[in-house]
N, C-alpha and C positions, 0 to 999 in steps of 0.2 A: 767541251769536246766529249763526244761519246760515239757509240756505234749503233746505227739503226738498221733494221732488217725487217722486211715484211713480205708475206706471200699471200696471193689471192688466187683461189681456184686450183690448188695443187691436186694433181691426179695421183701422186705418189703418197706413201705413208709420211705424215708430217714429222714423225719422230726421226725418220731417216733424213728428210730434207733439212731439219733443224741443225744437223751437224754442220751444214754450210755456214750457219750464223756464227759458229765458233771460230771461223777464220778471221773475224774482226775483233776478237776478245781484247786485243791490245788497246783498242780505243776506249775501253771502259773497264779498268781494273778493279773498281770499287764494288760493283754489284752487277747482277745479271738476271734477266727475266724472259721467259717465253709466255705468251698469253694467246689463247685461242679466242676467236671472235664469236660471241654468243650467236647461235643460230646458223653459223657458217663453219661446219666442221673442217673445211679445207682451207680456212683463212687463219693466219697466225702473225703475230708480231714478235720480234726478238729485239732485246735491248741490252747493250753493254754500257754501264754507267761510270762516268768519271764525276764524282760528286763535287761540283764547283759551287753550286747554289742550292740552298735548302737540302741539307743532308738527310733530313727526316722524311719529307714528303715528296722527294724529287724523282721517285721511280716512274718509269714509263712502261706501256703507253699511259699518258695522262688522261684521266677521266674525272669529271666533276659531277656532283649530284644533280646540279641544275640541268645538265645536258647529258643524260645517260646514254644517248644514242651517238655521241661523238667520241672518237678515239684518236689520240694524237701521239705520234712517235716523231721526235724531232731532234736534230743535232744543231746546236748553235747558241747564240746569245742575242736576246732582244733587249737592246739597251734602253729603249723608251717604254718598257712595259709598265713601269709605275706611273709615268705621265699619262699613258693611255687609260690605265685603270682609274686614275683620279678624274680624268676628263669625262669618261663615260660612266663613272660611279659604279664600276663592276665590283661584285663581291667575290673576292678571291678565296679559294679553298686551300691553296698552298702558297709558298713563297717562290715558286718556280716561274722564271721569266716567260717560259713558253706557254703558260696557262692563258696568257693574253690572246693567243691565236684562237682558242676555243670561244672565248667571249666575243671577240671581234667578229669571227665567222658567224656566230649565231645572231649577231646584231645587224651586220652590214653585208654579209656574203663574202665569198672568196676573193673577188676582184679588188674590192676596197681594202679588205684585210691585209692582203700581201703588200699593197702599196704603203700601208701605214707602219710596217715593221722596220724600225731602225736597228739594223744589226746584221748578223750573218746567220744563215740558216739553210737547212735542208730538211724537208718534212714530208711525212705521210699523214694525211688527215682523212679519217673514215667517218662518213655520215650514214649510219645504217637506217635512219628514218627516211632520208631522201634517196637512199641507195646510190651514193656517190663516193668516189675515192679521189682525193686531190694530192698531187705531188707538187712541190715547189722548191726553188733554189735561189739563193741570193744573187744580186747583180753581178758580182765578180766570181761567183763560185768558190768563195773562201771555204765554205763547208762543202764537202764532196757528196755526190749522189750518183748512183748508177741504177739502171733498170734493164730488165729483160722482159719482153712481152711476146707471146706467141699468137699465131693467127686465131686459135680457138679461145684466146682470152686468159691464159695463165699469165700472171704478173709476179715478178720478183723485183724487189727494191732493196738496195743496200748502200751503206756509206762507201764501201770499197768494192771493186769488181770481184775481188777474190772470194767474197761471200756469195757470189751468184754463179761463178763458172762451173761449179761441180753439181749444180742443181740438175735433177732428172725430170724429163717430161716425155710422155709417151709419143707425142707427135714429132718431137724435134730432138734428134740425137745430139746436135750441136746448138746449144741455146745462144742466141745472139745477145750479147751484153754491150750496152752503150752508156757513155756518160750522159746524164741528164743536163740539158743546156742551162747555163747560168742565166739569171734574169727572166726565167720563164716559170709558168705554172701549167699543169695539165689537169684537165677534168676527165674523169672516167666514170662510166656507168657501172654499178655493181649489180650483177645478175643474180637471180635466186640460187643458181648453182655455185656461187662464189667467184665465178670468173668475171672478167671486166671487158669493157669496150671503150676505147678512147673516143672522147667527144670533141675535144679541142685542146690545142697547145697554144698558150698565149704568152707573148713577150710583154712583161709588165713594166720594165724599166730599162732605160738606156743610160749609160754612164754620163752622158752630157746633160740629162734632164735633172733639174732640181727635184729631189724626192718629195713626194706628197707629205711625208711626215715632218718636213722642215717647219711647218706652222706650229708644231708642238715642241720644237727644239728650244732648249734653254737659251740659246744664243739670240734668238729673235731676228729682227731685220738687220741686214748688214749695211754698212755705209755704201751708197751708190757711187758709180763712177770708176774710171780706170787710171786716175792719177796714182803714181807709183807709191806715195805714202799711204794712201787709202788701201790700195791692194795689199801692201805689206802688212798693214794693221789687220785687215780682214783674214789674211792667211794665218797670222799668229793666233788670232782669236779662235778660228776654226780648228787649227791643229791642237791647241790647248784643250778645246772641247772634245775633240776626237779621242785624245788620251784619257781625259777625265771620265768620260762616260764608260770607258773600258775597264775602270777599276772595279766594276761590279763582280764581286766574287767573295766566297767564304774561305778561299785557299790562298796560300802565299804567292805573291807576284814576283817574277824575276824578269830579266831582259837579256836578249842576245845582243852582243856588242862587238861588231867587227872593227870599229874604229873608222868606218866610213861615215859620210855625212848623215845618211838616213837613220842608221841604228843609233848613232850618237845623239841626234836630235830627239829620237824616241826616248832613249835612256835618260837624258837630261830633263826632258819635260815630265817624264814619268816620276822621276825622283822628286821633282818639285811638287807634283800633284799629290804624291803619297805623303809628303810632309804637311801639305795643306789639309789633307784628310786625317792627319794625326795618326797615321798607321805606325804601329809600335816597332815593327821589325825593320832592319836595314834592307835596302834594295840590293839583291844579288845580281851582278852582271856577269856574263859568260862570254869569253873569247876563245877561239880555237885556232891552232896553227902548228906548223912545224918550227923547228929552231930557225931563227933569222927571218921569221915571217913579218912583213910590214904591217899586217893587220894586228898582230899581237902588240907591237910597239905603239901603234896608234890607239888601240883600245885602252892600253895602260894609261896613256896620257889623258884620255877622256875620263876614265874611272877615277884617276887622281883629282881631276878638275871638279867633278860632280860629287865625289865622296861616296861612291858605292862600295859595297863589299864585293871585291872583284875576284873572279876565278879564271885562271888561265889553264886551258886544256891542251896539252901537247900530244901530238900523235906522230907516228913514223909513217914513212911511205908504205912499209909492209902492212901496218894496221889498216891504212886506207885501202890498199889493194885487197886485203882479206875481207873487208866489209862489202865489197862490190856486189856479191851475190845476194846478201840479205837486203842491201839497199835497193837493188833493182826489183826484188820481190816486193818490198814495201811500196815502192813508187808506182809499180804497174806501168812503167814506160821504159823505153830504150833510147830516148832522146839524149844526145851526147852531152850537151851543155848542162842539162838537168841532172844527169848522173854524176858528172864531175862535181857540180856544186852541192849535191846532196850528201856526199860522203862526210864532209866537215860538219854539216848540220845534223846528220844522223849520229855522229860520234859525240858531238857536244850535247845532244839531247839524251843520249845514253848516260853520259856523265851526270847531267842534272838529275835524272831519275834515280841514279844509284847513290849519289853523294849529297843531295840537298833535299829540302822539303818544298822547294819552289815548284809549283804545278802550272800556274797560269803564266805563260811566257810571252812577253811583248817582242816585236820584231819590226824591221824597217821594210818588209816586202811591199811591193806595189809602187814604190816611189819612182824607180827608174822608168817604168812604163808611163806613169802619170806625168812626171816632170821632165821627160826627155833626157834621162840620165845616161843612156848608153852612149859610148864614145862615137858610134857611127852617126849619131844625130848631128855631129859637126859637118857631115857631108850631105845633109838634107838639101835637095834642090831649092826648096822654098819653105817659108813658115807654114804654108798651107799643107805641103806634102809631109812636113814634120808632124803637124797636128793629126793628119790622116793616119800616119804610122803609129802615133801614140795611142790613138783610139783602137787601132787593130791589135796592138800589144795588150791593151787592157781587156779587150774582148777575148783574147786567147790565154789570159793569165791562168785559167783553170787547167790548161794543158801543160803549163811550164812552171813558173815561179810559185804560184799559189799551190799547185799540186805538190811541188817539192817541200814547201814549208809545212803543209798539212801532214803529208805522209811521214816525213822524217821525225816530226815531233810526236804525232799520234802513235807511231810505232813504239814509243816509250811512255805512253799514257800521259802526255802533256797536252795542254790546250794553248794554241797560239792565237795571239791577238795582233791585228795589223792596222794601226791608226791611219796610215796613209791611204788606205782604201775605204775610209769613212765616206759615206755617200755625200754628206754636206760639204766636206773638204774637197773631195775629188770633183764634184760637179761644179763647184765654184772655180777651182783651178782651170777646168776645161772651158769655162765660160769666158776666160780672159782672152784678149786679142792674141792671135797666133804668134805675132812678132814679139810679144812679151815673154813667151815661154821657150823660145829657142836658145841654144847655147850662145853666150856673148863673151867677147874678149878671149876666145879659146877655152872658155870654161862652161861645162855643161851644168844644168840646174842652177843657172845664175840667179834667177828670180827667187828661188827657194833660199839660196844662201844669203841673198841680199835682205830678205825678209827678217832673218835672224841675226843680221850683222851687228846690231847694237844691243843684243839681248844678253851677251856674256854667258849664254847657256853652255856653250862648248868652246874649247880653245880655237883661236883664229886660224891656226894652221890646219885644224881638222875641218873647220867650216869651209875652207877653200881647198881642201885636199882633193886632187883629181880622182876621177872614177877608177876604182880597182875592182875587177870582177871577183866575187866571193871565192870562186874556185881557184883563182890565181893568188889572191891576197893572203891565203892561208899558208902559202909556201914562199920561199925566198925568191927574189928577182933573178938570182943566178940559175935556179932550176925550178921552173914552173910546174905546178901540179899536173897540168895537161901533158907536159913533156915526160914526167915520171910515168904517167899512165901509158903514154904511147910507147915508151921504151919497154915497159913490162909486156904490153900486148904484142909487140913485135915478135916475141918468142912464143906467143900463145896461138896466133893465127898464121897459118902458112900461106904461101902465095897461091897454092891450088884452091884453097878455100875462098880466097878473095876473087879468083878468076871465076868461080862458080856462084858468087854472091847474087848476081842478077837473076840467075836461074832459080836459086833456092829461095831468095827473098825478092820476088818481082815488085812488091809494094814497098815503098820507102827503102829502096835498095841501099845498103850501107856502102859508102864510097871509100872508107878507110878501114884499116884493121881494128882500130879502136871501136868504131861504129859496129863492125861485124862481131866483135867480142861481146859487146853489150846486147846485141840482138840475139846472139846464141843463148845467153843467160836468160833473156826475156822469154824466148820461145820454149826454153826448158820449163819455165814456170807457167807460162800462159800460151800454149801452142795454138797457133791460128788466130791470135788476138791482136795482130799488128795494127789493125785499123783503129785502135784506141788513140793512137798518135796520128793525126792527119798529115803532119809534115814536121821536119826537123826545125828547131830554132836556129836562125842564122841572121847575122847583121845584113842590112840592106845598103844599097847605093855604092858599095865599095868592092864588089866582086870577091867577097871573103870566101875562103875555102875551109876555114876553121872558126868556130864560134868564140874562141878565146879573145878577150880584149888585148892580151899581150902580143897577139900576132898583127895588130893593126898599126899602120904607119903613124897615126896620130898618137897612139900610146907611146911608141918609141920616142917620138920627138918630145912628148910631155915628160917622160922620165929623164931625158937628157937635160932638159931645161933647168 
């Protein structure tokens, strides 16, 4: 995890523009660098470093003697970089995983390079010999990237939008800043005056496609066929591999543990893998909640079962409410369910940074979208419609759960790793027949639970624990977090403000006082930027008026049962 920033063709004084790069300093608390591009006085890279791999030679932009015309600024982890290095017999100059991008690009070009990367990434690659700039982002957008480009070719690129919104440009008083689409790369021509022209935007990978790098994977060929025992075995093998490859770091590893199925499987598998790798420190797991929170109780059970060094972080409703402003500033969104769920994750990340030396944090993000874990999937009209919805959710992860997970941890200089979004695991899961993946016997994620039924990784009652939304599980069933927020907001937003909401916010008009309150905070930090969120997250098929799982009829019947 780090923060990347780049400018091409700036009309303004670079030293003034560079102040914008300081807005993302939280992403890299260990080191910082600005570097001008030789021969282009108005082009510049900025980099904030979290030293996770190669503390000595890991600064960026990365340049190697063999290719002095290549400059790389990237944020991410390339898990197969050693396998690629050995396969192509590349001579490395550093121990940085991202160096592989330079060697691959020089050998096979951008199109093949980006398809061979097994990991998560957002990058700016500059080739001054061929006068090209390349931007790229991983399939699910686990690593963030934003860009701003003007008609005359001024380009700004940054890990977070806040590093671009204050940039100045003579032709454009209001610079349009947009998220760079996941699973795409862009080719731009670099002109002699340092400005750029977009040549093409290419979609290089879809979540259902087996990735090209699978042929270099340690797992090799999977057992063919859809017999249940074969499928369960393949899922276990791929999930184990997804966790194992993510151990790549020189810093201490920890794990978020809500006590739900996903984070529990990650924590248990991670602890097993750390033991096999003979890592000397105990695994620290972290749970957050208020008094009487079901998540805290469930997480405690899992931690006792697996034997982790467990930390419980208690917070009050006042602390949660006080954090809203900085949470929305960090998130760069006003989506209701994202804001609700981010408060707990933001506060637990703050605790980790302040009280421990764990820096690389594992989490269960992406599983609900991949394995149809949301409660509303029980109401899917057909397995095919459920599959369609699952793919839509995965495609939009970068606007919601993945955004939340990145910003809340990055705000405190932590790096998040998400094994459920491993390319090999996710593409295999999505290749299974639709009817295998739907909820069964009133239980969502049935196939995933079944796959680990006999593993004794986690307690049985956790393995079959019904879905609990993170923003709800951190509070007691008697008084949900969303209710606490709504009661607070009731006194912050008056009826007149609500009546004028459609006029004031014609795009994504908030329908509730809670939505209006978040939007007001967002507009204070990012005026006129509401378009970053294309639509609110909301369950399908059930006519929901609130995104909380606790408002759904299925949840109520499940908790009574």
